[in-house]
C-alpha positions as CSV (number, residue, x, y, z in Angstrom):
1,M,-28.1,-55.8,10.3
2,I,-26.2,-52.5,12.0
3,V,-22.4,-52.5,11.4
4,L,-20.9,-50.8,13.9
5,V,-17.4,-49.4,12.7
6,D,-14.8,-47.8,14.8
7,M,-12.7,-44.8,13.6
8,D,-9.3,-44.6,14.5
9,D,-6.9,-47.2,12.8
10,V,-10.2,-48.6,11.3
11,M,-11.5,-45.7,9.2
12,A,-8.6,-43.1,9.5
13,D,-5.2,-44.1,9.9
14,T,-4.1,-42.6,12.6
15,S,-1.4,-44.6,14.0
16,E,0.5,-44.6,10.9
17,Y,-0.6,-40.8,10.2
18,L,1.2,-40.1,14.0
19,Y,4.1,-42.4,13.2
20,E,4.7,-40.2,10.4
21,T,4.1,-36.6,12.0
22,L,6.5,-37.7,15.0
23,M,9.1,-38.8,12.5
24,V,9.0,-35.4,10.9
25,R,9.2,-33.6,14.5
26,Y,11.3,-35.7,16.3
27,P,13.6,-37.9,13.8
28,N,15.8,-39.2,17.0
29,V,13.4,-40.5,19.7
30,L,14.0,-44.3,18.7
31,E,10.4,-45.3,21.0
32,F,8.5,-43.5,17.3
33,K,10.5,-45.9,15.2
34,V,8.9,-49.0,16.1
35,P,5.4,-50.0,15.8
36,R,3.0,-50.2,18.7
37,K,2.7,-52.9,20.9
38,K,0.0,-51.8,23.5
39,F,-3.5,-50.1,22.8
40,D,-3.2,-47.2,25.2
41,I,-0.6,-45.0,24.4
42,K,0.0,-44.1,27.6
43,D,1.6,-47.7,28.3
44,E,3.4,-47.6,25.4
45,Y,5.9,-44.3,25.7
46,S,7.8,-43.3,28.1
47,F,6.7,-40.2,30.1
48,G,8.8,-37.5,27.9
49,N,8.1,-39.0,24.9
50,L,4.2,-39.3,25.7
51,L,3.7,-35.7,26.2
52,K,5.4,-35.4,22.4
53,V,2.8,-37.9,21.1
54,E,-0.1,-36.1,22.9
55,S,1.6,-32.7,21.3
56,V,0.5,-34.1,18.1
57,L,-2.4,-36.4,18.7
58,Y,-4.4,-33.9,20.4
59,S,-3.3,-30.9,18.1
60,L,-6.0,-28.9,16.4
61,D,-6.0,-29.8,13.0
62,F,-4.3,-33.5,13.4
63,Q,-7.3,-35.7,13.6
64,S,-9.4,-34.1,10.4
65,S,-6.1,-34.6,8.5
66,I,-5.7,-38.6,9.2
67,P,-6.4,-40.0,5.6
68,P,-8.5,-43.0,5.4
69,V,-7.0,-46.4,5.9
70,K,-7.0,-48.0,2.6
71,G,-10.0,-49.8,1.0
72,S,-12.2,-48.5,3.9
73,L,-14.2,-45.7,2.3
74,D,-15.3,-48.2,-0.5
75,A,-16.3,-50.9,2.0
76,V,-18.4,-48.4,4.1
77,R,-20.1,-47.6,1.1
78,E,-20.4,-51.0,-0.5
79,I,-22.0,-52.2,2.8
80,H,-24.3,-49.6,3.4
81,K,-25.3,-49.6,-0.5
82,R,-26.3,-53.2,0.3
83,G,-29.1,-52.2,2.7
84,H,-27.0,-52.7,6.1
85,D,-27.0,-49.5,8.4
86,V,-23.3,-48.1,9.0
87,V,-22.9,-46.3,12.3
88,F,-19.6,-45.2,13.6
89,C,-18.7,-45.9,16.8
90,S,-15.8,-44.3,18.7
91,T,-14.3,-42.8,22.0
92,P,-13.7,-39.3,22.3
93,H,-9.7,-38.7,22.9
94,K,-8.6,-37.7,26.4
95,Y,-9.0,-34.0,25.1
96,Y,-12.3,-34.0,23.4
97,E,-12.0,-30.7,22.7
98,T,-9.7,-31.3,19.5
99,S,-11.3,-34.8,18.7
100,V,-15.5,-34.4,18.9
101,L,-15.8,-31.9,15.9
102,Q,-12.6,-33.2,13.8
103,K,-14.5,-36.6,13.8
104,Y,-17.7,-35.5,12.4
105,Q,-15.5,-33.3,9.9
106,W,-13.4,-36.3,8.8
107,L,-16.6,-38.2,8.1
108,E,-18.0,-35.3,5.9
109,N,-14.6,-34.8,4.0
110,H,-14.1,-38.3,3.4
111,L,-17.8,-39.8,3.0
112,G,-20.3,-36.9,3.0
113,K,-23.7,-37.1,3.4
114,P,-25.5,-39.6,4.8
115,F,-22.5,-40.7,6.8
116,D,-21.6,-37.3,8.5
117,R,-24.7,-37.6,10.7
118,K,-24.1,-41.2,11.8
119,L,-21.2,-41.1,14.7
120,I,-21.7,-41.8,18.1
121,L,-19.2,-41.0,20.7
122,T,-18.9,-43.0,23.8
123,E,-16.3,-44.4,26.4
124,D,-18.5,-47.4,26.6
125,K,-19.5,-49.2,23.3
126,T,-21.7,-52.2,25.1
127,L,-24.2,-49.7,25.5
128,I,-24.3,-49.1,21.7
129,R,-26.7,-51.7,20.0
130,G,-25.5,-53.5,16.8
131,D,-25.0,-56.5,15.4
132,L,-21.5,-56.3,14.3
133,L,-18.4,-53.8,15.4
134,I,-15.4,-53.5,13.6
135,D,-13.2,-52.1,16.2
136,D,-9.1,-52.1,16.4
137,K,-9.4,-52.4,20.6
138,P,-8.2,-55.8,22.0
139,E,-10.6,-56.7,24.5
140,I,-14.1,-54.1,25.0
141,N,-15.8,-54.2,28.1
142,G,-18.4,-52.1,29.2
143,L,-21.7,-51.9,31.8
144,R,-23.6,-54.3,29.4
145,F,-22.8,-57.9,27.4
146,P,-22.5,-56.4,24.0
147,S,-25.4,-57.1,21.6
148,W,-22.5,-56.7,18.8
149,E,-20.0,-59.4,17.9
150,H,-16.6,-57.9,18.0
151,I,-15.2,-58.0,14.7
152,L,-11.2,-57.6,15.2
153,F,-9.4,-54.7,12.7
154,A,-6.0,-56.1,12.6
155,T,-3.3,-53.8,14.1
156,S,0.5,-54.1,15.4
157,Y,-0.9,-53.8,18.9
158,N,-3.9,-56.6,19.1
159,F,-2.1,-59.7,17.2
160,H,-2.0,-61.7,20.5
161,V,-5.7,-61.6,20.6
162,D,-6.9,-64.7,18.5
163,S,-10.6,-65.5,20.4
164,R,-12.7,-63.4,17.5
165,R,-12.9,-62.8,13.6
166,R,-10.4,-61.0,12.4
167,L,-10.4,-58.3,9.6
168,Y,-7.0,-57.6,8.6
169,H,-7.5,-55.8,5.9
170,W,-10.5,-53.6,4.1
171,L,-10.0,-55.1,0.8
172,D,-11.1,-58.5,2.2
173,W,-14.2,-57.4,3.8
174,K,-16.5,-59.5,1.7
175,N,-14.6,-62.7,2.8
176,V,-14.4,-62.2,6.4
177,L,-17.9,-60.3,6.6
178,S,-19.8,-63.2,4.5
179,E,-23.2,-62.4,6.5
180,L,-23.1,-58.6,4.3
């Protein structure tokens, strides 16, 4: 099987690391003290606070410094070891200059070979062929009907979706993804 895996908030603990960084830099901003309820950060924060979020999120070393989601590295290695092709499928950030290289560096630093060369960056994940896509985005639409089944990786901003299989944490991947 071809298993497509998103990076932000699925492999890399982006939101948690972002919250921690924002709380250190801006400890008195109330908007940063509550978990996100919306997938897109531009819909979550007031304009002034969005600028603060973007100044952190799109900073030079932010992406490559994000710690992995608990259990993600072991799970991906085990899926690969079982003979499945794991491909990371991620959307570049608004300011791609600070995210493209850093996403490759993150994979190299945390997973090494052969994973560091298995990254596809695209705005439209429906164009990528695979059997499963593990992603935190609640709805994925695009130019094509996807070839993959969307496995929703649970986050604070996607609990309203109940129409697909959900992976609450990587430690339970063998139960949720029993076909692997």
